[in-house]
C-alpha positions as CSV (number, residue, x, y, z in Angstrom):
1,M,32.1,9.4,-52.0
2,A,32.6,13.1,-51.8
3,Q,34.2,14.9,-54.8
4,W,35.1,18.4,-53.6
5,K,36.0,21.0,-56.2
6,S,37.2,24.5,-55.7
7,I,34.7,26.9,-57.3
8,G,36.4,30.2,-56.4
9,P,37.9,32.4,-53.7
10,D,35.9,33.0,-50.5
11,T,35.6,36.7,-51.6
12,M,34.1,36.0,-55.0
13,L,30.6,37.3,-54.0
14,V,29.2,39.9,-51.7
15,D,26.2,39.0,-49.5
16,G,23.1,38.7,-51.6
17,A,24.9,38.1,-54.9
18,M,25.0,35.0,-57.2
19,T,26.9,33.8,-60.2
20,E,27.5,30.8,-62.5
21,V,30.6,28.7,-62.2
22,T,31.7,25.8,-64.3
23,T,33.6,22.9,-62.8
24,D,34.2,19.5,-64.3
25,N,31.6,20.3,-67.0
26,E,29.0,21.0,-64.3
27,L,27.4,24.4,-64.5
28,L,26.6,25.6,-61.0
29,L,24.6,28.5,-59.5
30,V,26.7,29.9,-56.6
31,A,24.9,32.2,-54.2
32,R,26.1,33.9,-51.0
33,V,23.7,34.7,-48.2
34,G,25.4,36.1,-45.1
35,A,28.8,34.4,-44.8
36,Q,27.5,31.1,-46.3
37,Y,27.8,30.0,-49.9
38,Y,25.3,27.8,-51.5
39,A,25.6,25.8,-54.8
40,A,22.8,24.4,-57.0
41,Q,22.2,23.4,-60.6
42,A,22.5,26.6,-62.6
43,L,19.6,26.0,-65.0
44,C,15.9,26.1,-64.0
45,P,14.6,22.5,-64.3
46,H,11.4,23.8,-66.1
47,V,12.5,25.8,-69.0
48,G,16.3,26.1,-68.7
49,G,16.6,29.7,-67.5
50,H,20.0,30.7,-66.2
51,L,19.1,31.3,-62.5
52,A,22.0,33.6,-61.9
53,R,20.3,36.1,-64.3
54,G,17.3,36.0,-62.0
55,K,16.8,37.6,-58.6
56,L,18.0,36.5,-55.2
57,N,15.9,37.6,-52.2
58,G,17.2,36.1,-49.0
59,F,17.5,32.4,-49.7
60,V,15.0,32.4,-52.6
61,V,16.2,32.6,-56.3
62,T,13.6,33.5,-59.0
63,C,13.9,32.1,-62.5
64,P,14.2,35.0,-65.0
65,R,12.2,33.2,-67.6
66,H,9.0,32.3,-65.8
67,G,9.2,33.3,-62.2
68,S,9.4,29.9,-60.5
69,Q,11.2,30.2,-57.1
70,Y,13.7,27.9,-55.3
71,D,15.3,27.9,-51.9
72,V,19.1,27.8,-52.5
73,R,19.7,26.0,-49.2
74,D,18.0,22.7,-50.2
75,G,16.6,23.4,-53.7
76,H,13.0,23.0,-52.9
77,N,10.5,24.7,-55.2
78,V,9.0,27.6,-53.2
79,A,6.6,28.8,-56.0
80,W,6.0,27.3,-59.4
81,I,5.0,29.8,-62.1
82,P,3.5,32.2,-59.6
83,G,2.2,34.6,-62.2
84,I,-0.3,32.1,-63.6
85,H,-3.5,31.4,-61.7
86,G,-6.7,29.4,-61.8
87,V,-7.3,27.1,-64.8
88,A,-4.2,28.2,-66.6
89,H,-2.0,27.2,-63.6
90,T,-3.8,23.8,-63.4
91,L,-3.2,23.2,-67.1
92,A,0.5,24.3,-66.8
93,E,0.9,21.8,-63.9
94,A,-0.6,19.0,-66.0
95,I,2.0,19.6,-68.7
96,K,5.0,20.1,-66.4
97,K,5.1,19.4,-62.7
98,A,7.1,21.5,-60.2
99,Q,10.6,20.2,-59.7
100,N,13.3,21.0,-57.2
101,L,16.8,22.1,-57.9
102,R,19.7,19.8,-57.3
103,T,21.9,21.3,-54.6
104,Y,25.5,20.7,-53.6
105,S,27.2,20.8,-50.2
106,T,29.7,23.7,-49.8
107,Q,32.5,24.6,-47.4
108,I,35.1,27.2,-47.1
109,K,38.7,26.0,-46.7
110,D,42.0,27.7,-47.3
111,R,40.2,30.9,-48.4
112,Q,38.4,28.9,-51.2
113,V,34.8,27.9,-51.7
114,W,34.5,24.2,-52.3
115,A,31.4,22.3,-53.6
116,D,30.9,18.5,-53.4
117,I,29.8,17.7,-57.0
118,S,29.5,14.0,-56.4
């Protein structure tokens, strides 16, 4: 069952910006690309970096701690530790596999951005 929560006014971010929002003890990354808002878990699933402190390039957010990249539309891992190559990358993958972000549906209603945190 959907559990829609208001996470801020529809003017809270400009295109290409992102922030962290807390609702019902859930820390969310909120990003705006064009007129659409996207919501995902705020912390990188690998080392807990606050993704809002990283970079947003189009739909891809980069973790500020280790450079892993995620698509804010569906949370899939675009690149896992891209700065590490060869044997070091293989060893890192053996220790910790690439993971995706949890994402949340969003909508704009009554000049508010809403996220389904169910």
